[in-house]
C-alpha positions as CSV (number, residue, x, y, z in Angstrom):
1,M,27.6,-31.9,-9.1
2,S,30.1,-35.1,-7.9
3,L,33.6,-33.9,-6.1
4,P,37.0,-34.8,-7.9
5,A,38.1,-37.7,-6.3
6,A,42.3,-37.6,-4.8
7,A,44.5,-39.7,-4.4
8,G,48.1,-39.6,-2.5
9,Q,48.9,-37.4,0.2
10,G,46.4,-34.4,-1.0
11,L,43.4,-33.5,0.5
12,G,41.1,-36.2,-0.7
13,L,38.3,-38.3,0.0
14,A,39.4,-41.7,1.4
15,D,36.3,-43.2,-0.3
16,P,32.8,-42.4,-2.3
17,E,30.6,-42.4,1.5
18,R,32.9,-39.4,2.9
19,E,32.4,-37.8,-0.6
20,N,28.3,-38.1,-0.1
21,A,28.6,-37.1,3.7
22,L,30.1,-33.9,2.2
23,L,27.6,-33.4,-0.1
24,V,24.5,-34.1,2.1
25,G,26.6,-31.7,4.9
26,I,26.7,-28.8,2.6
27,I,23.2,-29.5,1.4
28,E,22.4,-29.2,4.8
29,A,24.1,-26.2,5.7
30,I,22.0,-24.9,2.1
31,S,19.1,-25.9,3.6
32,A,19.2,-24.7,7.0
33,G,18.2,-20.9,6.2
34,P,19.4,-17.1,4.5
35,D,22.0,-16.6,7.1
36,L,25.1,-15.7,5.6
37,G,27.4,-15.6,8.7
38,P,25.6,-19.7,9.9
39,L,26.2,-20.7,6.2
40,A,29.9,-19.8,6.2
41,A,30.2,-21.2,9.8
42,S,29.0,-24.5,9.1
43,V,30.8,-25.0,5.4
44,A,34.1,-24.3,7.3
45,R,33.6,-27.0,9.6
46,L,32.3,-29.2,6.5
47,I,36.0,-28.5,4.8
48,V,37.8,-29.2,7.9
49,A,36.0,-32.7,8.4
50,A,35.7,-33.3,4.7
51,T,39.6,-33.1,4.3
52,A,41.6,-33.6,7.0
53,T,42.8,-29.8,7.3
54,D,43.7,-28.0,10.5
55,V,41.8,-24.8,9.8
56,C,39.2,-22.9,7.3
57,F,38.6,-19.4,6.7
58,V,35.5,-18.1,4.8
59,H,36.0,-14.3,3.4
60,V,33.1,-13.1,1.6
61,L,33.2,-10.2,-0.5
62,D,31.2,-7.0,0.4
63,D,28.2,-5.9,-1.2
64,A,30.1,-3.2,-2.7
65,G,32.6,-5.7,-4.6
66,G,36.0,-3.9,-2.6
67,A,36.9,-6.1,0.1
68,L,36.8,-9.4,1.7
69,T,35.2,-9.9,5.4
70,L,36.0,-13.2,7.6
71,T,32.4,-14.7,7.6
72,G,33.2,-17.8,8.8
73,A,35.8,-19.9,10.5
74,T,36.2,-22.8,12.3
75,P,37.4,-22.1,16.3
76,P,39.1,-20.9,17.9
77,F,39.0,-18.3,14.9
78,D,35.3,-17.9,14.8
79,R,35.9,-15.2,17.5
80,Q,37.7,-13.2,14.5
81,V,34.7,-13.6,12.6
82,G,33.4,-9.9,11.4
83,R,36.8,-8.3,12.3
84,I,39.1,-9.1,9.6
85,H,38.9,-7.3,6.9
86,L,40.9,-7.7,3.5
87,P,40.9,-4.8,0.5
88,L,40.7,-6.6,-3.4
89,G,44.3,-7.5,-4.3
90,E,45.8,-7.5,-0.7
91,G,46.5,-11.1,1.0
92,V,46.7,-14.3,-0.8
93,S,43.0,-14.2,-0.3
94,G,42.6,-10.7,-1.9
95,W,45.4,-11.8,-4.8
96,V,42.7,-14.6,-5.1
97,A,39.3,-12.5,-5.2
98,S,41.0,-10.1,-8.0
99,H,42.6,-12.9,-10.1
100,H,40.1,-15.0,-9.7
101,K,42.5,-18.1,-9.6
102,P,43.4,-20.2,-6.9
103,A,46.9,-20.4,-5.1
104,V,48.6,-22.5,-3.3
105,I,51.7,-22.1,-0.7
106,T,53.3,-25.5,0.3
107,E,55.9,-23.6,3.1
108,H,57.8,-20.2,4.0
109,K,54.4,-18.4,3.1
110,E,56.4,-15.1,4.8
111,T,58.5,-15.1,1.8
112,D,55.8,-14.8,-0.9
113,A,54.9,-11.7,-1.3
114,R,51.0,-12.2,-1.7
115,Y,50.8,-13.1,1.9
116,R,50.0,-11.0,4.3
117,Y,50.5,-11.6,8.6
118,F,47.3,-11.6,10.8
119,P,48.1,-12.4,14.2
120,E,44.6,-12.9,15.2
121,L,44.3,-15.4,13.1
122,G,47.9,-17.3,14.5
123,G,49.5,-17.8,10.4
124,R,52.5,-18.6,12.1
125,D,51.0,-21.7,13.5
126,Y,50.8,-23.1,9.9
127,T,53.0,-24.3,7.3
128,S,50.9,-25.1,4.3
129,M,47.6,-23.3,3.0
130,A,45.5,-23.6,-0.1
131,S,43.0,-20.6,-1.3
132,V,39.8,-21.1,-4.0
133,P,37.6,-18.8,-5.0
134,M,34.4,-18.9,-4.1
135,E,32.4,-18.2,-7.5
136,S,29.8,-19.4,-10.2
137,R,28.5,-18.2,-13.3
138,L,25.0,-17.5,-11.7
139,A,26.2,-15.8,-8.7
140,G,30.3,-14.6,-10.2
141,L,32.8,-13.8,-7.4
142,V,31.1,-14.6,-4.1
143,G,34.3,-14.7,-1.6
144,V,37.4,-16.6,-1.0
145,L,38.1,-20.1,1.1
146,N,41.0,-20.9,2.6
147,V,42.8,-23.9,4.0
148,H,45.5,-24.5,6.1
149,T,47.8,-27.2,7.6
150,R,50.3,-27.0,10.4
151,Q,52.2,-29.8,8.9
152,R,54.0,-29.1,5.7
153,R,51.2,-30.9,2.9
154,D,51.8,-30.6,-1.1
155,F,48.3,-29.6,-2.6
156,T,47.8,-31.2,-5.8
157,D,45.7,-30.0,-8.9
158,R,43.0,-32.7,-7.8
159,D,43.1,-30.7,-4.3
160,V,42.7,-27.5,-5.8
161,R,40.0,-28.9,-8.0
162,L,38.3,-30.5,-5.0
163,L,37.8,-27.3,-2.8
164,S,36.9,-25.3,-6.3
165,S,34.3,-27.7,-6.5
166,I,33.0,-26.8,-2.8
167,G,33.6,-23.3,-3.0
168,S,31.0,-23.3,-6.2
169,L,28.7,-25.2,-4.1
170,V,27.8,-22.7,-2.1
171,A,28.8,-19.8,-3.8
172,A,25.4,-19.7,-5.2
173,A,23.9,-20.3,-1.6
174,M,25.4,-17.2,-0.5
175,H,24.8,-14.9,-3.2
176,Q,21.1,-15.8,-2.5
177,A,22.4,-15.5,1.6
178,R,23.7,-11.6,0.7
179,L,20.5,-11.0,-1.6
180,H,18.0,-11.7,1.3
181,R,20.4,-10.0,3.9
182,Q,20.6,-7.0,1.7
183,L,16.8,-7.4,1.3
184,A,16.1,-7.3,4.8
185,T,18.0,-4.3,5.4
186,R,15.9,-2.6,2.5
187,E,12.8,-3.4,3.9
188,Q,14.3,-2.7,8.0
189,A,15.1,1.0,6.2
190,A,11.6,1.4,4.2
191,E,10.2,0.5,8.1
192,R,12.2,3.5,9.8
193,F,11.2,5.8,6.6
194,A,7.4,4.7,7.5
195,E,7.6,5.2,11.1
196,Q,9.5,8.6,10.5
197,V,6.9,10.0,8.2
198,I,4.0,9.2,10.0
199,A,5.9,10.7,13.1
200,A,6.5,14.0,11.3
201,Q,2.7,13.7,10.1
202,E,1.4,13.1,13.6
203,A,3.9,16.0,14.7
204,E,2.0,18.2,12.4
205,R,-1.1,17.2,13.0
206,R,-0.9,18.2,17.2
207,R,0.8,21.4,16.3
208,L,-2.2,22.7,14.0
209,A,-4.6,21.1,16.8
210,S,-2.7,23.4,19.6
211,D,-2.5,26.2,17.2
212,I,-6.3,25.5,16.5
213,H,-6.8,25.6,20.3
214,D,-4.7,28.3,21.3
215,G,-5.7,30.5,18.8
216,I,-8.9,30.3,16.6
217,T,-10.9,29.0,19.5
218,Q,-9.7,31.0,21.9
219,R,-10.4,33.7,20.1
220,L,-14.0,32.4,19.1
221,V,-14.7,32.2,23.0
222,S,-13.6,35.8,23.1
223,L,-16.1,36.6,20.3
224,A,-18.8,34.8,21.6
225,F,-18.6,36.7,25.0
226,H,-18.4,40.1,23.2
227,L,-21.6,39.3,21.2
228,D,-23.2,38.5,24.5
229,A,-22.6,41.8,25.9
230,A,-23.5,43.6,22.9
231,V,-27.1,41.7,23.3
232,G,-26.9,42.6,27.0
233,A,-26.5,46.1,26.1
234,I,-29.1,46.6,23.5
235,G,-31.9,45.0,25.6
236,G,-35.1,45.0,23.5
237,A,-34.7,48.5,22.1
238,D,-33.5,47.2,18.6
239,T,-35.0,44.1,17.5
240,F,-33.0,43.8,14.3
241,T,-30.0,44.2,15.9
242,A,-30.1,42.2,18.5
243,S,-31.6,39.3,15.8
244,E,-28.3,39.5,13.7
245,L,-26.6,39.2,17.0
246,A,-28.5,35.9,17.8
247,R,-27.6,35.0,14.2
248,A,-23.7,36.2,15.2
249,R,-23.6,34.2,18.0
250,Q,-25.0,30.7,16.6
251,L,-22.6,31.0,14.0
252,T,-19.7,31.5,16.8
253,E,-21.2,28.5,18.3
254,L,-21.0,26.3,14.9
255,T,-17.6,27.3,14.4
256,L,-16.5,26.6,17.4
257,D,-17.9,23.4,17.1
258,E,-16.5,22.6,14.3
259,A,-12.9,23.8,15.7
260,H,-13.4,21.4,18.4
261,A,-14.4,18.4,16.1
262,A,-11.4,19.4,13.9
263,I,-8.9,19.8,17.2
264,W,-10.5,15.3,17.9
265,G,-9.5,14.6,14.7
266,L,-6.1,15.8,14.4
267,R,-5.3,14.6,17.8
268,P,-7.1,11.0,18.1
269,P,-7.2,9.1,21.3
270,V,-3.9,8.1,22.2
271,L,-3.5,4.5,20.2
272,E,-0.8,2.8,22.7
273,D,-3.2,3.8,25.5
274,L,-6.1,2.8,23.9
275,G,-5.4,0.3,21.6
276,L,-6.2,0.0,17.8
277,A,-9.6,-1.3,18.3
278,D,-10.9,1.0,21.1
279,A,-9.5,4.0,18.9
280,L,-11.4,2.6,16.4
281,A,-14.7,2.1,18.7
282,S,-14.0,5.8,20.1
283,L,-13.9,7.3,15.8
284,A,-17.3,5.4,15.7
285,R,-18.6,6.8,18.6
286,S,-17.6,10.3,17.8
287,I,-19.6,10.0,14.2
288,A,-23.4,11.2,15.3
289,Q,-24.6,11.7,11.5
290,V,-24.4,7.2,10.9
291,R,-24.5,4.4,12.9
292,V,-20.9,3.1,13.5
293,T,-20.5,-0.7,14.6
294,V,-16.5,-1.5,15.1
295,T,-15.7,-5.5,15.4
296,G,-12.5,-7.6,16.0
297,S,-9.2,-7.6,17.9
298,D,-6.0,-5.7,18.1
299,C,-3.4,-6.7,16.4
300,G,0.8,-6.9,17.1
301,L,1.3,-4.1,14.6
302,P,4.2,-1.2,15.1
303,D,2.7,2.1,16.2
304,H,3.3,3.8,13.3
305,V,0.5,1.4,11.2
306,K,-1.6,1.5,14.3
307,I,-2.0,5.2,13.1
308,A,-2.2,4.6,9.4
309,L,-4.9,2.6,9.6
310,Y,-6.5,4.4,12.0
311,R,-6.1,7.6,9.7
312,I,-7.6,5.9,6.7
313,A,-10.7,4.5,8.4
314,Q,-10.7,7.8,9.9
315,E,-11.0,9.1,5.9
316,A,-13.0,6.2,5.3
317,L,-15.7,7.0,7.5
318,Q,-15.5,10.7,6.7
319,N,-16.5,10.4,3.0
320,V,-19.2,8.0,4.3
321,V,-20.6,11.0,6.4
322,K,-20.2,13.2,3.3
323,H,-20.7,11.1,0.0
324,A,-22.5,7.7,1.3
325,R,-25.8,8.8,2.5
326,A,-25.9,5.7,4.6
327,S,-27.8,5.3,7.7
328,R,-25.2,2.3,8.9
329,A,-21.3,1.7,8.6
330,R,-19.6,-1.4,9.7
331,V,-15.3,-1.4,10.5
332,E,-14.0,-5.1,10.8
333,L,-10.4,-5.5,11.9
334,N,-8.9,-9.0,11.7
335,C,-5.6,-10.4,12.7
336,G,-4.3,-13.6,11.0
337,E,-0.1,-15.3,10.4
338,S,0.2,-13.1,7.5
339,G,-0.9,-9.9,8.1
340,A,-4.3,-7.3,9.6
341,T,-7.3,-6.9,7.2
342,M,-9.2,-3.9,8.4
343,R,-12.8,-3.3,6.2
344,V,-15.0,-0.2,6.3
345,T,-18.1,-1.3,4.9
346,D,-21.1,1.5,4.8
347,D,-25.3,0.8,3.3
348,G,-24.9,4.0,1.3
349,Q,-26.1,5.1,-2.6
350,G,-22.7,3.7,-3.7
351,F,-20.9,4.8,-7.4
352,D,-19.6,3.6,-10.0
353,L,-15.6,3.5,-9.6
354,A,-14.8,4.5,-13.2
355,A,-17.4,6.9,-13.9
356,R,-16.5,9.1,-10.5
357,Q,-15.2,12.5,-10.9
358,D,-15.8,13.5,-7.4
359,D,-12.3,15.3,-6.7
360,D,-13.2,15.2,-2.8
361,V,-13.5,11.4,-2.8
362,S,-10.8,11.3,-5.7
363,Y,-8.4,12.9,-3.0
364,G,-9.8,11.0,-0.3
365,M,-9.0,7.9,-2.0
366,R,-5.7,8.9,-3.2
367,S,-4.7,9.6,0.6
368,M,-6.1,6.3,2.1
369,A,-4.1,4.5,-0.8
370,E,-0.8,6.3,0.1
371,R,-0.5,5.8,3.7
372,A,-1.4,2.0,2.9
373,D,1.3,2.0,0.7
374,L,3.6,4.4,3.2
375,V,3.5,1.1,5.5
376,G,3.8,-1.7,3.0
377,G,-0.1,-2.4,2.7
378,R,-2.6,-2.0,0.0
379,I,-5.8,-0.6,-0.2
380,A,-9.2,-2.1,-2.6
381,V,-12.4,-0.2,-2.9
382,T,-15.7,-2.0,-4.1
383,S,-18.3,0.4,-4.9
384,R,-21.4,-0.1,-7.1
385,P,-24.8,2.4,-7.2
386,G,-27.6,1.0,-4.7
387,V,-25.8,-1.3,-3.0
388,G,-22.7,0.7,-0.6
389,T,-19.2,0.8,-0.6
390,T,-16.2,-1.1,1.0
391,V,-13.2,-0.1,1.9
392,T,-10.3,-3.0,2.6
393,V,-6.9,-2.5,3.3
394,T,-4.1,-5.2,4.1
395,V,-1.2,-4.5,6.0
396,P,1.8,-7.7,6.1
397,M,2.7,-8.9,9.5
398,R,6.4,-8.5,10.0
399,P,8.3,-11.4,10.9
400,G,8.8,-11.4,15.0
401,Q,5.7,-9.3,15.2
402,P,3.2,-11.0,17.9
403,G,0.0,-12.8,17.0
404,P,-3.5,-11.4,17.0
405,D,-5.2,-10.8,20.2
406,P,-8.7,-12.5,21.1
407,P,-11.5,-10.9,19.5
408,R,-14.3,-8.8,20.1
409,G,-17.6,-6.7,19.5
410,R,-17.6,-3.1,19.8
411,A,-19.9,-0.5,19.2
């Protein structure tokens, strides 16, 4: 897009080099990144330098479309960024935004019914102003661009077209920056929601584990004590009764072991103390029916993501024990710049994914998929009869998270 040249006492660009410099500067500002604040600040500085005005304000329309917020300004007014808000229709900027028309005031701003005085912006120190909407066909109205001069200036139609062209150039970039900010906000909200859900799930698991420990296991221990007392009381006088009491005692011990296993499953080793890789190794050692090997390294993942991966591995290994008829299983945890990948592989009988109707297996798969989805990941299950099963879960690495630790093996 070529910016219109101006003449006389207007803003104007003195020569093509100045026009090219402005265009290059705007392109560089747009390309610098998706953050709205730095973009608005850069645009304000470029406009003042290119148009020989004294100050520039960039007001951006809020997400609801009901008010303008000062998002960029040249010094010393950059300290007021984020503090000045104008409802649509209020002040010159609000009028420009609501009418989608430029406004020019050559002097005596206080007599203009549209004008609103902001002491923080030093309005009385400036005589003339021009205000144009920042909008494009694709982005629509994004905000309002204002320039002010201390000395009286007659802003010409060419001046207004120049500012409007600049506003149109940056409107699409600001629209994209605003969408990026909205997306980042939604991602942060989703992350907080996932943290809260997983924290609530873990709190409920701790409650259940405590109830089992304080209630069921204590009663089972008491039952075992009374059974031992009954066996001692009858001696060898009643062989049948003694045999039944012994069987009851064995069932009590078995149930007590299962209760302890349930408690351990509900309250695994603390991940923040052990780390994910060591917690997985501890999980592997607790499974006596299958030899489980763990390899990999800890990732710089949030605690709620570590818990989700641990629970997925726990569910996958329980499926191996219950259904796979496997002798070996392997858990691999790998980290890269893009995210973390965990695979649980067994050498069991495998199954036909399309034909499998086992509700228990289907529930386990749904549970793993839901946990992966909750933390923004995805899960894939591959299996064929006779060749075992592999469960793969991938979780993206959020910006700002640390990279992987050095790999090490565990068994």
